[in-house]
C-alpha positions as CSV (number, residue, x, y, z in Angstrom):
1,X,40.5,42.8,16.8
2,X,44.6,42.4,18.6
3,X,46.0,38.8,18.0
4,X,46.7,37.2,21.0
5,X,50.8,36.5,19.5
6,X,52.7,37.4,16.1
7,X,51.3,34.6,14.6
8,X,48.1,34.3,12.1
9,X,45.6,31.8,13.1
10,X,44.6,30.0,10.6
11,X,40.6,29.7,10.4
12,X,38.8,26.4,8.3
13,X,34.9,27.2,7.8
14,X,32.4,24.7,7.1
15,X,28.9,26.0,6.7
16,X,26.7,24.6,4.1
17,X,24.8,28.0,3.2
18,X,26.4,29.6,0.3
19,X,25.6,33.0,1.1
20,X,26.8,32.8,5.1
21,X,29.7,30.8,4.4
22,X,31.5,33.4,1.6
23,X,29.5,36.2,4.8
24,X,32.1,34.9,7.8
25,X,35.1,34.4,5.2
26,X,34.5,38.1,4.1
27,X,34.3,38.8,8.0
28,X,37.2,37.4,9.2
29,X,39.3,38.1,6.3
30,X,39.4,41.7,7.2
31,X,41.4,40.7,10.4
32,X,45.3,41.5,10.7
33,X,45.5,37.8,12.8
34,X,43.1,35.8,10.9
35,X,44.0,34.2,8.0
36,X,41.3,31.7,5.8
37,X,43.4,28.4,5.1
38,X,39.8,26.5,3.6
39,X,35.7,26.9,3.0
40,X,33.9,24.0,3.1
41,X,30.0,22.9,3.2
42,X,29.9,19.8,3.9
43,X,31.2,16.3,6.6
44,X,33.8,14.8,3.9
45,X,34.9,18.3,2.6
46,X,35.6,18.9,5.7
47,X,37.8,16.6,6.7
48,X,39.9,16.6,4.1
49,X,40.6,20.3,4.5
50,X,41.6,19.3,8.3
51,X,44.3,16.5,7.2
52,X,45.4,18.5,4.5
53,X,45.6,22.1,6.0
54,X,45.8,21.4,9.8
55,X,44.3,24.8,11.3
56,X,44.5,26.0,13.8
57,X,40.8,27.0,14.7
58,X,38.0,24.6,12.9
59,X,34.9,27.0,12.7
60,X,32.1,24.6,12.3
61,X,28.1,24.7,11.5
62,X,25.8,21.9,13.6
63,X,23.4,21.6,10.4
64,X,25.6,21.0,7.2
65,X,22.8,19.9,4.7
66,X,21.5,16.8,5.3
67,X,25.0,15.8,7.6
68,X,24.6,16.9,11.5
69,X,27.9,18.2,12.5
70,X,27.4,16.5,15.3
71,X,28.8,13.5,13.9
72,X,31.6,14.7,11.8
73,X,33.2,16.8,15.0
74,X,35.4,14.2,16.7
75,X,36.8,13.1,13.2
76,X,37.8,16.2,12.5
77,X,39.3,16.6,16.4
78,X,41.7,13.6,15.2
79,X,42.3,14.3,11.9
80,X,43.7,17.6,13.0
81,X,44.9,16.9,16.3
82,X,46.3,20.7,16.7
83,X,43.3,22.5,15.8
84,X,40.3,24.1,18.6
85,X,37.0,23.4,17.1
86,X,34.5,26.4,17.5
87,X,31.3,25.5,16.8
88,X,29.3,28.6,15.5
89,X,25.3,27.3,15.5
90,X,21.6,28.9,15.2
91,X,20.5,25.9,17.4
92,X,19.9,27.4,21.0
93,X,19.3,23.7,22.6
94,X,21.3,23.2,25.5
95,X,21.5,19.2,25.2
96,X,23.1,19.3,21.6
97,X,25.5,22.0,22.6
98,X,26.5,19.9,25.3
99,X,26.9,17.0,23.0
100,X,28.7,19.6,20.7
101,X,31.7,19.9,24.1
102,X,31.3,16.0,25.1
103,X,32.6,15.3,21.2
104,X,35.1,17.9,21.1
105,X,34.2,21.5,20.6
106,X,35.9,24.2,23.0
107,X,33.7,26.9,22.6
108,X,30.1,27.7,21.4
109,X,28.9,30.8,19.9
110,X,24.8,31.1,18.3
111,X,24.5,32.7,15.6
112,X,22.6,35.4,16.7
113,X,26.0,36.7,18.5
114,X,27.6,39.9,17.6
115,X,30.7,39.6,14.8
116,X,32.5,41.1,17.7
117,X,31.9,38.1,19.6
118,X,32.1,35.3,17.1
119,X,36.0,37.6,16.4
120,X,36.6,37.6,20.2
121,X,36.2,33.4,20.7
122,X,38.1,33.0,17.8
123,X,41.3,34.3,20.0
124,X,40.3,32.6,23.0
125,X,39.9,29.3,21.9
126,X,42.9,29.9,19.5
127,X,45.0,31.0,23.0
128,X,43.7,27.6,24.6
129,X,40.7,28.9,26.2
130,X,37.2,27.4,26.6
131,X,33.7,30.0,24.8
132,X,30.9,29.0,26.7
133,X,28.8,30.3,28.2
134,X,28.8,30.0,32.5
135,X,24.9,27.6,32.8
136,X,26.6,25.7,29.7
137,X,29.5,24.9,31.3
138,X,28.0,24.3,34.6
139,X,25.9,21.5,32.8
140,X,28.3,20.0,30.4
141,X,30.7,19.4,33.9
142,X,27.8,18.2,35.7
143,X,27.3,15.6,32.8
144,X,30.9,14.5,32.9
145,X,30.7,14.2,36.3
146,X,27.9,11.9,36.8
147,X,27.6,8.6,37.6
148,X,26.3,6.4,33.6
149,X,23.2,5.0,34.2
150,X,22.5,1.9,33.5
151,X,20.5,0.9,30.3
152,X,17.1,0.4,30.4
153,X,15.7,-2.7,28.6
154,X,12.5,-1.2,27.8
155,X,13.9,1.9,25.9
156,X,16.6,-0.5,24.0
157,X,13.8,-2.3,23.1
158,X,11.5,0.5,22.1
159,X,14.9,1.7,20.0
160,X,14.5,-1.5,17.3
161,X,10.8,-0.7,16.0
162,X,10.8,0.6,13.0
163,X,8.8,3.6,11.9
164,X,6.1,1.5,9.8
165,X,6.1,-0.4,12.9
166,X,5.0,2.0,15.5
167,X,2.0,3.1,12.7
168,X,0.9,-0.5,13.2
169,X,1.1,0.3,16.7
170,X,-0.6,3.2,16.8
171,X,-3.8,1.3,14.8
172,X,-3.8,-1.8,17.0
173,X,-4.2,0.9,19.2
174,X,-7.2,2.5,18.2
175,X,-8.9,-0.8,17.8
176,X,-8.4,-1.7,13.9
177,X,-8.2,-4.9,12.6
178,X,-5.5,-6.1,10.6
179,X,-7.3,-5.5,6.9
180,X,-8.2,-2.2,8.2
181,X,-4.6,-1.3,9.0
182,X,-3.2,-2.9,5.4
183,X,-6.1,-0.2,4.4
184,X,-5.2,2.9,6.4
185,X,-1.3,2.1,5.7
186,X,-1.8,1.3,2.0
187,X,-0.1,-2.1,2.9
188,X,-1.5,-5.6,2.3
189,X,-2.7,-7.7,5.3
190,X,-0.1,-10.1,4.7
191,X,2.9,-7.4,5.4
192,X,0.5,-5.9,8.2
193,X,0.3,-9.8,10.4
194,X,4.5,-10.0,9.3
195,X,5.0,-6.6,11.1
196,X,3.2,-7.7,14.0
197,X,5.6,-10.8,14.4
198,X,8.2,-8.9,14.1
199,X,6.8,-6.2,17.1
200,X,5.7,-9.1,19.0
201,X,8.9,-11.0,18.9
202,X,11.0,-6.9,19.8
203,X,8.4,-6.6,22.8
204,X,8.2,-9.8,24.0
205,X,4.5,-9.9,23.8
206,X,2.1,-13.0,23.1
207,X,-0.9,-11.0,20.8
208,X,-2.8,-8.2,20.5
209,X,-3.9,-7.7,23.9
210,X,-1.0,-7.5,25.4
211,X,0.6,-5.3,22.9
212,X,-2.0,-3.2,23.4
213,X,-1.1,-2.9,27.2
214,X,2.3,-2.3,26.2
215,X,2.0,0.1,23.8
216,X,0.0,2.7,26.2
217,X,2.2,1.7,29.1
218,X,4.9,2.5,26.9
219,X,3.1,5.9,25.4
220,X,3.1,4.2,21.8
221,X,-0.5,4.9,21.5
222,X,-2.4,7.9,22.9
223,X,-5.0,7.2,25.7
224,X,-8.4,7.0,23.9
225,X,-11.5,9.3,25.2
226,X,-13.8,8.2,27.7
227,X,-16.7,9.2,25.1
228,X,-14.8,6.7,22.4
229,X,-14.3,3.7,24.8
230,X,-17.0,2.1,25.1
231,X,-17.8,2.3,21.8
232,X,-14.9,0.8,19.8
233,X,-13.3,-1.6,21.9
234,X,-9.6,-2.4,21.2
235,X,-9.2,-5.9,20.8
236,X,-11.9,-8.5,21.5
237,X,-12.6,-10.6,24.9
238,X,-11.4,-12.6,25.1
239,X,-8.7,-12.7,23.5
240,X,-7.4,-14.5,20.3
241,X,-3.8,-15.5,21.4
242,X,-2.7,-15.8,18.2
243,X,-0.1,-14.1,16.3
244,X,-2.1,-12.9,12.9
């Protein structure tokens, strides 16, 4: 690989899989214009290495065990202000790629690409260029220039629901009473009532009927098949306007 200038490109490798990390380092070490200044497998070690080594290029995987590389991308950029961050990922998801660029990555290479592509990408981002496919660049620019969308208050409400509360809502949508919900989820009826109180407050509904209507309107439960709807009523009528 020809280098951009006589200086070595100092690379920090951030990859959680030891075999993959070792392979990358072996590949890069064979290049006369590249030197490895660190190899780490998690966000904390990446931050420490970025601060102490001040690399020219940070080669970052987006999946770091239980951690998300996106979460530390902005911090890495701040920790090594002179570094150019090149994402190397096996995730072929345009929306995630866009997020990486919006958080500071200047290039992205899929792991399915050849070693020659990776080496060329390192060389280019070090030279101050951007390494992105045309479609990805177009999508990112579109996202950056699009006016901000107003917040959806209902979406904000739904985000406050816990996984257990969503399970309770699904059971209510199937027509289960509190005792049946408790048996289905292996919790007490008192706990079910507590969950329902929390759900009512979060969603701004007054009773089970309003909850079921809200749940169907916002996709929290699946529609009941016509063959089951007559035999399995969702709620009793008239509705009991209680908070239990």
